[in-house]
Backbone bond lengths (Angstrom), bond angles and torsions (degrees), N, CA, C in turn:
res aa  C-N    CA-C-N  psi(-1)  N-CA   C-N-CA  omega(-1)  CA-C   N-CA-C  phi
1 M - - - 1.436 - - 1.570 104.44 -
2 G 1.449 113.93 -140.36 1.370 117.69 -171.55 1.516 114.73 -61.23
3 G 1.390 115.13 -34.35 1.512 117.84 -179.72 1.503 113.27 -87.29
4 E 1.331 115.22 -3.32 1.444 116.28 -177.61 1.511 115.45 -81.05
5 S 1.312 119.40 135.72 1.405 122.68 -179.18 1.479 111.64 -60.95
6 A 1.284 117.87 141.73 1.454 120.45 -179.95 1.493 109.79 -80.51
7 T 1.300 120.22 -10.15 1.529 122.64 -179.31 1.541 109.59 -110.19
8 R 1.280 118.88 122.23 1.415 123.52 178.52 1.480 110.91 -97.56
9 T 1.264 119.83 138.10 1.490 125.71 177.49 1.569 108.23 -93.49
10 A 1.282 114.49 154.37 1.550 119.27 177.29 1.455 111.98 -63.12
11 P 1.287 123.27 138.69 1.478 124.52 179.88 1.522 109.81 -52.95
12 Q 1.266 119.07 141.48 1.453 125.79 -177.13 1.590 105.15 -102.08
13 S 1.312 114.85 140.50 1.423 122.83 175.32 1.436 109.44 -141.89
14 G 1.278 118.73 143.50 1.520 121.43 -176.12 1.548 114.10 -55.02
15 G 1.273 117.11 118.70 1.469 121.88 170.31 1.569 109.52 80.96
16 T 1.258 124.25 5.01 1.501 124.29 -176.05 1.499 109.55 -103.02
17 S 1.331 118.17 133.05 1.443 122.79 178.80 1.473 110.39 -57.60
18 T 1.316 117.47 136.93 1.441 125.09 176.53 1.558 111.69 -111.48
19 G 1.280 118.37 7.39 1.411 123.69 178.42 1.510 114.05 -62.56
20 P 1.296 120.72 162.44 1.508 124.63 -178.45 1.578 106.86 -60.20
21 V 1.326 112.25 148.43 1.451 118.94 177.74 1.545 110.32 -60.41
22 G 1.345 122.94 -38.06 1.378 123.50 178.60 1.576 112.10 -63.04
23 S 1.280 114.85 -37.46 1.425 119.45 177.00 1.553 112.21 -59.63
24 R 1.358 114.06 -51.04 1.514 119.85 -179.76 1.594 109.65 -59.95
25 T 1.328 115.36 -41.99 1.397 119.92 -179.70 1.553 111.29 -63.74
26 G 1.312 114.85 -41.50 1.478 118.55 176.23 1.495 110.44 -61.48
27 Q 1.345 118.02 -42.94 1.484 119.31 179.61 1.499 112.94 -61.87
28 R 1.376 115.16 -38.94 1.484 116.84 179.05 1.504 109.71 -68.38
29 L 1.285 117.17 -42.82 1.470 118.47 -179.03 1.593 113.46 -67.36
30 S 1.350 116.74 -30.13 1.395 119.35 176.67 1.541 110.40 -70.84
31 G 1.438 114.40 -39.59 1.474 117.25 -179.91 1.538 110.33 -68.15
32 L 1.365 117.58 -28.73 1.485 122.58 -179.15 1.589 103.57 -74.41
33 A 1.245 116.62 -43.87 1.500 117.94 -178.28 1.545 112.67 -60.75
34 V 1.383 112.49 -41.44 1.463 116.07 175.74 1.504 117.81 -61.99
35 A 1.425 111.30 -41.14 1.481 121.36 179.52 1.510 106.92 -64.81
36 L 1.320 117.59 -47.17 1.495 120.31 -177.80 1.495 112.35 -67.78
37 G 1.306 116.83 -35.50 1.488 126.19 177.61 1.518 108.92 -61.91
38 I 1.364 118.14 -47.03 1.439 121.71 -177.89 1.518 110.52 -64.27
39 V 1.425 115.88 -41.26 1.479 117.76 177.19 1.494 112.19 -60.30
40 L 1.337 115.94 -46.63 1.462 121.04 -179.39 1.544 113.09 -63.52
41 F 1.299 113.51 -45.43 1.441 119.45 -177.74 1.513 112.13 -62.30
42 L 1.347 117.26 -50.88 1.399 120.06 -177.03 1.561 108.52 -75.10
43 G 1.300 115.51 -35.84 1.489 117.13 177.56 1.489 113.80 -64.33
44 G 1.272 118.15 -35.17 1.456 123.00 172.98 1.508 115.68 -60.11
45 F 1.279 111.41 -45.87 1.540 118.17 175.82 1.505 111.59 -63.17
46 A 1.363 117.54 -42.49 1.478 120.91 -178.18 1.530 107.16 -68.35
47 W 1.337 116.96 -40.77 1.498 116.07 178.52 1.471 111.14 -62.90
48 G 1.375 120.32 -42.96 1.468 122.47 173.33 1.426 113.33 -58.18
49 A 1.339 121.84 -45.70 1.366 123.82 -179.16 1.529 116.39 -58.98
50 V 1.361 114.38 -36.13 1.473 121.09 179.50 1.549 110.70 -73.14
51 L 1.358 115.65 -35.56 1.517 117.12 -175.79 1.519 115.51 -93.09
52 Y 1.356 114.43 -25.22 1.530 118.10 -172.12 1.443 113.70 -123.13
53 R 1.361 111.90 152.59 1.437 122.44 174.06 1.486 112.50 -127.46
54 P 1.327 117.40 136.68 1.427 118.86 179.65 1.598 111.62 -86.69
55 Y 1.295 113.78 143.99 1.512 118.17 177.00 1.483 108.57 -139.00
56 T 1.384 115.30 148.18 1.438 121.38 168.93 1.485 107.05 -104.01
57 V 1.349 116.81 129.38 1.486 120.09 177.63 1.448 109.66 -90.49
58 P 1.369 121.60 117.52 1.467 122.04 -171.11 1.447 116.54 -86.05
59 T 1.345 119.95 -9.89 1.485 121.81 -174.47 1.615 108.18 -125.10
60 S 1.384 109.47 172.59 1.519 113.26 177.07 1.472 112.62 -97.78
61 S 1.332 120.10 16.14 1.528 122.22 -175.42 1.503 112.04 -66.03
62 M 1.336 118.19 -14.65 1.509 118.36 174.04 1.588 115.07 -109.33
63 S 1.283 107.87 18.00 1.584 118.49 178.66 1.501 107.04 -68.43
64 P 1.399 121.67 140.94 1.450 124.30 2.46 1.596 113.10 -91.68
65 T 1.242 114.05 2.31 1.462 118.35 -179.54 1.516 109.99 -57.49
66 I 1.341 112.88 -53.30 1.463 120.98 177.05 1.523 107.81 -133.86
67 A 1.315 116.21 122.35 1.461 123.23 -176.21 1.561 107.35 -89.38
68 A 1.356 114.84 164.28 1.468 121.63 177.18 1.491 107.52 -63.42
69 G 1.376 112.76 132.72 1.510 119.63 -178.98 1.548 115.51 88.85
70 D 1.344 114.87 -9.75 1.475 116.98 -179.57 1.583 111.28 -64.63
71 R 1.338 116.02 146.00 1.483 120.76 174.73 1.499 106.23 -96.86
72 V 1.256 117.00 130.66 1.536 118.93 175.03 1.535 110.00 -120.49
73 L 1.409 113.32 162.01 1.371 118.16 170.45 1.520 107.94 -113.21
74 A 1.341 120.95 128.07 1.451 124.74 -177.75 1.525 110.14 -123.10
75 Q 1.348 111.87 130.80 1.493 117.49 -178.66 1.434 107.39 -81.28
76 R 1.378 112.45 133.35 1.522 120.68 174.36 1.527 110.41 -61.84
77 V 1.292 118.72 119.19 1.435 119.20 179.35 1.587 108.80 -138.13
78 D 1.327 114.25 159.19 1.429 120.14 173.66 1.493 111.32 -80.83
79 G 1.306 120.44 143.09 1.430 122.95 -179.14 1.474 116.30 -49.06
80 D 1.367 115.97 -35.65 1.422 121.74 177.85 1.506 115.29 -65.22
81 E 1.320 117.08 -14.02 1.525 118.76 177.95 1.493 115.07 -88.14
82 V 1.363 117.63 -7.90 1.401 124.75 -174.91 1.595 110.06 -72.97
83 R 1.294 111.66 136.54 1.546 119.79 -179.58 1.519 108.58 -123.28
84 R 1.345 114.82 166.27 1.455 121.82 177.79 1.601 107.03 -60.19
85 G 1.334 110.62 138.26 1.478 114.36 176.26 1.561 110.84 97.78
86 D 1.343 120.42 -20.42 1.432 123.60 -177.75 1.526 111.01 -65.88
87 V 1.306 118.56 136.04 1.436 121.17 166.86 1.534 110.13 -91.89
88 V 1.345 116.39 117.31 1.439 120.75 -171.99 1.454 115.50 -117.94
89 V 1.331 116.35 163.43 1.507 120.99 174.87 1.497 103.77 -110.00
90 F 1.334 122.27 130.73 1.460 124.02 177.41 1.474 111.64 -143.95
91 K 1.289 114.94 170.68 1.452 119.60 174.83 1.494 108.46 -137.42
92 D 1.356 112.30 121.86 1.540 118.48 179.43 1.508 103.94 -133.68
93 K 1.322 115.17 119.20 1.505 124.16 -179.90 1.540 111.27 -60.19
94 S 1.318 115.41 -32.79 1.464 117.31 -178.43 1.537 111.95 -71.04
95 W 1.379 116.88 -16.01 1.454 120.95 174.78 1.496 113.51 -91.00
96 V 1.376 114.19 -66.70 1.439 122.14 -178.53 1.484 107.55 -138.23
97 T 1.323 119.52 121.50 1.546 119.71 -178.37 1.481 110.72 -64.82
98 N 1.330 110.63 124.50 1.511 121.86 172.66 1.450 113.78 50.65
99 A 1.326 118.05 43.43 1.445 123.73 177.87 1.586 109.01 -130.59
100 D 1.370 113.16 138.32 1.479 115.73 175.96 1.568 107.89 -79.23
101 V 1.275 114.07 136.02 1.492 122.79 179.28 1.487 109.45 -113.80
102 V 1.357 117.26 136.26 1.430 119.59 171.61 1.510 113.20 -115.00
103 K 1.411 114.07 120.45 1.544 116.83 179.20 1.508 106.03 -145.72
104 R 1.310 112.19 176.08 1.535 120.94 179.14 1.534 111.99 -100.98
105 V 1.242 116.52 131.01 1.487 118.43 174.56 1.548 108.86 -77.16
106 V 1.376 113.05 123.67 1.499 115.02 179.09 1.591 108.30 -113.31
107 A 1.241 117.45 -17.03 1.436 118.86 176.01 1.514 113.46 -150.16
108 V 1.313 118.23 147.06 1.442 122.99 -179.23 1.558 111.27 -115.09
109 G 1.324 115.77 178.34 1.476 119.79 -178.46 1.446 114.61 -55.92
110 G 1.364 116.08 126.22 1.470 120.59 -176.42 1.429 116.63 103.78
111 D 1.370 116.23 -21.24 1.473 125.64 -178.81 1.518 109.86 -76.73
112 T 1.361 114.85 150.83 1.410 122.43 168.43 1.544 107.57 -112.55
113 V 1.365 114.21 120.26 1.497 120.60 -173.82 1.539 105.98 -117.83
114 S 1.341 114.21 143.22 1.505 117.84 -178.61 1.497 105.24 -152.42
115 C 1.330 112.00 159.03 1.414 122.82 175.42 1.529 114.89 -152.16
116 C 1.222 116.05 127.22 1.465 127.79 13.61 1.594 108.19 -137.51
117 T 1.306 114.99 154.16 1.459 120.06 176.12 1.524 104.90 -118.49
118 D 1.304 114.90 118.43 1.469 121.62 -176.77 1.614 110.90 50.75
119 G 1.320 115.05 39.13 1.387 122.92 175.57 1.591 113.22 75.04
120 K 1.367 116.37 19.46 1.458 118.38 -176.41 1.509 109.60 -130.76
121 L 1.324 115.48 149.18 1.424 121.00 173.78 1.549 111.44 -65.73
122 T 1.315 117.19 142.96 1.387 119.30 179.31 1.556 110.01 -126.57
123 V 1.321 112.84 129.91 1.509 120.65 179.09 1.504 109.10 -122.73
124 N 1.272 120.35 121.82 1.429 125.58 -177.62 1.582 110.76 47.18
125 G 1.334 114.22 43.76 1.444 121.73 175.19 1.395 114.27 80.01
126 K 1.344 120.89 0.23 1.490 123.46 -179.11 1.531 108.34 -103.15
127 Q 1.341 115.90 129.23 1.499 120.44 174.16 1.544 109.05 -74.97
128 I 1.261 115.88 126.66 1.552 121.40 -170.72 1.547 107.07 -99.39
129 E 1.373 115.47 126.17 1.413 123.19 172.15 1.479 107.14 -78.02
130 E 1.375 114.01 126.53 1.484 119.09 -177.95 1.465 111.31 -125.26
131 P 1.357 118.77 79.21 1.513 121.66 -179.91 1.563 115.25 -63.70
132 Y 1.324 116.51 -15.84 1.375 117.48 -176.11 1.512 114.77 -85.62
133 L 1.408 116.84 -2.97 1.421 121.60 170.44 1.528 113.02 -67.65
134 P 1.340 116.51 153.85 1.483 120.82 177.88 1.529 107.05 -58.09
135 K 1.386 115.66 137.50 1.397 119.39 -179.56 1.501 115.45 -56.55
136 G 1.349 116.39 131.57 1.446 121.04 -179.06 1.514 116.78 84.19
137 S 1.395 117.38 -0.86 1.442 117.51 -174.94 1.502 106.87 -96.53
138 A 1.285 116.46 159.03 1.464 125.55 178.52 1.528 107.01 -85.41
139 A 1.382 115.08 160.85 1.511 119.13 -179.92 1.536 110.90 -63.49
140 E 1.390 115.38 -25.64 1.514 117.43 -179.55 1.465 102.76 -157.27
141 V 1.334 114.02 134.67 1.500 119.08 174.59 1.565 112.10 -61.65
142 T 1.366 112.16 -44.67 1.443 117.21 176.67 1.484 106.59 -128.78
143 G 1.351 119.25 137.09 1.477 122.80 -178.67 1.508 106.79 -66.45
144 F 1.364 113.14 153.60 1.442 120.10 176.46 1.483 113.05 -120.53
145 G 1.380 118.03 21.12 1.402 120.39 178.97 1.455 116.68 70.05
146 T 1.405 117.72 -142.76 1.418 121.23 179.97 1.513 111.04 -127.10
147 V 1.319 114.70 136.32 1.434 124.61 -175.95 1.579 108.00 -127.24
148 K 1.338 119.11 130.30 1.311 128.25 171.68 1.478 107.86 -94.87
149 V 1.357 119.25 112.87 1.456 121.53 -175.93 1.532 110.53 -79.38
150 P 1.293 117.15 124.21 1.476 119.97 177.93 1.556 114.00 -66.86
151 E 1.265 113.62 150.12 1.515 114.97 179.59 1.499 111.01 -59.33
152 G 1.353 112.52 144.92 1.441 119.68 -179.38 1.434 116.68 78.16
153 R 1.393 116.24 8.03 1.473 120.74 -178.52 1.561 108.48 -127.79
154 L 1.344 112.67 170.25 1.471 121.97 -175.26 1.525 110.41 -128.42
155 F 1.394 118.35 150.32 1.417 121.39 170.02 1.448 107.16 -114.83
156 L 1.348 121.43 127.92 1.474 124.14 -170.12 1.479 111.70 -129.32
157 L 1.277 117.32 145.64 1.416 123.62 178.72 1.518 109.88 -137.29
158 G 1.387 115.50 154.95 1.441 120.32 176.16 1.526 106.26 -86.39
159 D 1.402 114.51 153.43 1.481 117.50 176.98 1.564 110.89 -72.32
160 E 1.328 117.63 -27.07 1.495 118.94 171.15 1.562 104.00 -95.42
161 R 1.326 115.67 93.52 1.423 119.81 -171.72 1.530 112.21 -68.64
162 Q 1.295 117.08 -26.25 1.472 118.23 -177.75 1.539 110.72 -70.26
163 G 1.362 117.42 112.67 1.432 116.79 177.28 1.485 116.53 82.78
164 S 1.307 117.58 3.25 1.503 124.12 178.45 1.483 110.92 -76.72
165 L 1.322 118.65 121.80 1.457 122.62 -179.18 1.528 107.81 -84.74
166 D 1.348 115.24 75.55 1.469 121.25 -177.84 1.479 112.88 -113.47
167 S 1.317 120.45 -155.40 1.366 119.14 -176.43 1.570 114.06 -64.35
168 S 1.303 114.34 -29.92 1.482 119.76 -178.55 1.637 109.11 -65.28
169 A 1.325 113.91 -25.80 1.533 117.51 179.30 1.493 109.79 -87.33
170 H 1.337 121.63 -4.65 1.451 119.53 -176.39 1.546 109.57 -124.14
171 L 1.341 118.22 31.80 1.434 123.37 -176.14 1.520 110.28 -68.15
172 T 1.270 119.80 -24.52 1.565 121.33 -177.38 1.522 108.02 -81.61
173 D 1.361 119.80 -7.75 1.476 122.51 177.49 1.510 107.29 -64.51
174 A 1.255 117.13 162.01 1.498 125.07 -179.09 1.537 109.22 -58.20
175 A 1.367 111.95 -36.89 1.500 116.24 -176.92 1.515 114.03 -91.64
176 Q 1.330 120.12 10.86 1.405 126.73 -179.77 1.581 112.87 58.60
177 G 1.324 114.57 37.84 1.512 119.15 177.11 1.538 111.64 81.72
178 T 1.250 119.81 -3.23 1.465 121.23 179.26 1.552 113.37 -76.50
179 V 1.266 114.60 156.49 1.483 117.99 -178.54 1.541 107.66 -124.47
180 A 1.324 117.83 143.44 1.429 120.44 178.52 1.484 113.65 -70.89
181 R 1.291 115.55 139.24 1.522 120.09 178.11 1.518 111.27 -52.31
182 T 1.352 114.71 -34.52 1.437 115.63 -176.66 1.547 112.79 -69.86
183 A 1.325 118.74 -12.48 1.471 120.89 176.59 1.549 113.66 -78.59
184 V 1.292 117.54 -10.50 1.454 123.67 179.49 1.529 109.52 -75.98
185 Q 1.337 110.37 128.54 1.506 117.32 178.78 1.514 114.65 -102.82
186 A 1.391 114.55 -33.11 1.437 117.24 -174.41 1.465 106.66 -163.22
187 R 1.411 113.32 163.82 1.444 121.24 178.44 1.558 109.19 -118.29
188 V 1.304 120.57 124.87 1.425 122.86 -175.57 1.500 112.79 -70.40
189 D 1.330 116.05 123.69 1.496 120.41 178.11 1.547 111.08 -98.56
190 S 1.295 118.65 -38.09 1.480 119.09 -167.76 1.528 108.70 -151.08
191 V 1.342 111.70 152.31 1.528 122.73 170.07 1.554 101.57 -97.79
192 V 1.276 117.39 117.18 1.525 120.77 -176.13 1.457 111.85 -106.36
193 W 1.360 123.39 -16.22 1.481 124.09 177.35 1.479 110.74 -154.29
194 P 1.360 115.47 115.93 1.523 125.21 -8.57 1.493 108.37 -64.72
195 W 1.315 115.16 154.33 1.455 119.86 -172.68 1.538 112.45 -68.65
196 K 1.317 114.59 123.57 1.422 121.62 178.23 1.545 112.18 -126.87
197 G 1.256 111.22 -6.42 1.539 117.23 179.50 1.525 115.29 80.42
198 M 1.407 112.54 -166.57 1.443 115.42 179.23 1.496 113.08 -69.53
199 L 1.335 116.15 149.55 1.392 124.77 177.97 1.528 106.72 -66.36
200 G 1.350 113.23 144.64 1.518 119.84 -179.99 1.578 109.39 -72.00
201 R 1.257 118.09 154.95 1.495 122.92 -178.49 1.502 107.12 -79.36
202 P 1.321 121.45 130.47 1.414 126.99 -179.07 1.482 109.89 -79.48
203 T 1.329 120.76 71.70 1.460 124.61 -174.87 1.504 112.49 -62.60
204 G 1.262 122.42 -18.53 1.471 120.45 -179.96 1.522 112.65 -60.99
205 F 1.303 115.69 -20.07 1.538 120.79 176.98 1.417 117.48 -90.99
206 E 1.351 117.28 -3.70 1.404 120.52 -174.74 1.565 116.41 -56.79
207 A 1.340 113.49 -40.16 1.542 116.55 -179.31 1.509 111.95 -66.18
208 L 1.307 120.20 -12.75 1.429 124.25 -178.96 1.523 114.34 -92.99
209 G 1.273 118.59 -11.29 1.437 121.82 -178.80 1.522 109.18 149.37
210 A 1.298 116.89 174.55 1.415 125.49 -177.26 1.521 112.84 -62.83
211 L 1.331 117.62 143.16 1.393 124.19 179.76 1.551 107.18 -92.66
212 S 1.327 118.94 164.26 1.443 120.23 175.04 1.478 110.31 -70.32
213 S 1.395 118.07 147.82 1.412 119.64 175.80 1.568 108.35 -81.97
214 P 1.259 119.68 148.65 1.469 121.99 176.50 1.539 110.94 -59.96
215 G 1.327 116.04 144.18 1.455 120.42 177.56 1.527 111.92 -71.37
216 P 1.299 117.30 176.37 1.513 120.82 -179.03 1.484 111.66 -83.62
217 L 1.335 123.20 25.19 1.472 122.04 -174.92 1.493 107.92 -62.25
218 N 1.366 123.25 -45.57 1.428 121.58 -175.78 1.541 111.49 -64.61
219 T 1.324 117.01 -38.59 1.358 120.06 174.93 1.535 116.11 -59.56
220 I 1.371 113.03 -41.91 1.488 118.35 179.68 1.504 108.85 -63.99
221 L 1.426 115.40 -44.45 1.455 116.92 -178.83 1.508 111.39 -62.91
222 A 1.392 118.12 -34.85 1.469 121.17 177.46 1.482 109.17 -63.49
223 V 1.299 120.62 -43.14 1.476 122.83 -178.69 1.535 110.40 -63.42
224 I 1.214 118.42 -43.50 1.487 124.25 176.04 1.525 109.93 -60.35
225 V 1.313 118.44 -49.09 1.430 118.77 -179.77 1.529 112.58 -63.35
226 V 1.308 117.17 -46.21 1.421 119.78 179.13 1.577 112.05 -61.81
227 G 1.282 115.51 -38.65 1.497 119.77 173.85 1.522 113.43 -57.76
228 G 1.417 113.94 -45.68 1.420 120.66 179.74 1.499 112.44 -64.01
229 V 1.289 115.95 -37.70 1.531 121.26 178.40 1.494 109.43 -64.03
230 L 1.370 115.73 -49.09 1.479 119.64 -179.78 1.510 110.53 -59.31
231 V 1.297 120.54 -43.35 1.468 123.49 179.76 1.495 109.90 -60.79
232 L 1.333 115.14 -49.22 1.520 117.58 -176.15 1.515 107.12 -67.50
233 G 1.383 118.21 -46.24 1.434 117.02 -176.24 1.495 112.84 -67.33
234 G 1.343 124.45 -39.86 1.432 126.48 174.58 1.488 110.89 -62.95
235 G 1.379 119.10 -44.01 1.403 121.19 -178.94 1.551 111.62 -66.66
236 A 1.296 117.50 -28.20 1.418 120.23 -178.21 1.557 114.51 -79.79
237 Y 1.363 116.12 -12.26 1.463 120.54 -174.54 1.524 110.28 -60.73
238 G 1.316 114.94 -46.98 1.507 118.00 -175.00 1.456 111.15 -59.07
239 P 1.370 118.16 -58.08 1.535 121.44 -178.76 1.519 114.89 -57.15
240 I 1.376 114.89 -34.10 1.407 119.16 178.92 1.515 111.21 -73.25
241 E 1.395 120.16 -38.30 1.402 125.30 178.07 1.528 108.72 -63.91
242 G 1.328 117.14 -44.09 1.472 119.76 178.06 1.456 114.73 -62.04
243 L 1.381 116.97 -40.77 1.484 123.28 173.71 1.472 111.62 -56.14
244 V 1.361 113.59 -48.16 1.465 118.22 -178.39 1.525 113.06 -61.66
245 K 1.389 114.64 -41.87 1.476 117.45 -178.74 1.505 109.61 -64.19
246 R 1.325 115.54 -43.32 1.509 120.55 -178.36 1.561 109.65 -58.70
247 S 1.316 110.89 -44.21 1.484 116.34 179.98 1.509 111.90 -61.69
248 R 1.392 118.50 -44.19 1.385 121.71 176.26 1.537 114.86 -62.68
249 R 1.306 115.82 -41.23 1.503 117.37 176.56 1.452 113.59 -65.57
250 S 1.350 117.56 -35.62 1.429 124.15 177.75 1.601 109.13 -64.51
251 R 1.289 114.48 -42.61 1.527 119.21 179.70 1.531 109.04 -67.47
252 G 1.380 114.87 -40.53 1.438 115.68 178.50 1.511 113.63 -65.44
253 R 1.307 119.44 -36.11 1.465 119.42 175.34 1.510 113.12 -64.99
254 V 1.344 114.46 -41.85 1.558 118.98 176.89 1.510 109.70 -59.21
255 E 1.380 117.65 -46.63 1.426 120.89 -177.45 1.515 109.50 -65.43
256 A 1.355 121.08 -38.63 1.371 121.32 177.02 1.489 115.46 -61.39
257 V 1.371 113.25 -43.01 1.455 118.83 178.10 1.537 112.42 -60.84
258 R 1.378 115.81 -40.72 1.416 121.70 -178.69 1.542 106.81 -67.20
259 A 1.389 119.20 -43.18 1.401 118.65 -177.96 1.598 113.42 -67.09
260 G 1.323 115.71 -30.80 1.472 121.23 177.88 1.550 109.21 -69.44
């Protein structure tokens, strides 16, 4: 009645939070964001570790696409998944003993590859546009004639053709410089250090058949970034809420002093 305060406080109970409902909801949401962020962040790294392998390219034979010393991420693939234009990591003891080699696939089993016609690589009679070559360079410093690629094998060249120890340098081998599909370990998706991003699509080979689809690397990176943002955002909720409350209390005291 007349002596009763017009403002009622929330009922008190032993050990029970009496904070505003909005504050408790915010805390629950921030905790959920942190938990979800951790799952996405760690899950993204685990997904990437299963699908991708890091490699350091020691030579400049793939320049300018991949320079000497660049770190790349290569998706683990079966050799049967490789298409023309792919940059692959393989191991062939007839080339270099126990060393990973990175080259570009320019022809697959059943193809006829030759060099050069009007300064361009020719596959199955089609001249191939190769924008990934160093500017002003020819498709091959010295022509290698015509090679019929056996089924189940690949013909590979470096993007920097001068001095590249690729299929053209192994033509006298029994397999005419070709490499078995089973020797392929992974397909390079991206140069990550220094960051150059995803490799460009080799559209010059499109007329000869389907190209490989990009791997899920961009999706994996997005999952990791979103997870990190959720962890940081959720973790920052508590300190920000405390700062806001202290600011409000400070303003309230100042207003009370002024009113008095």
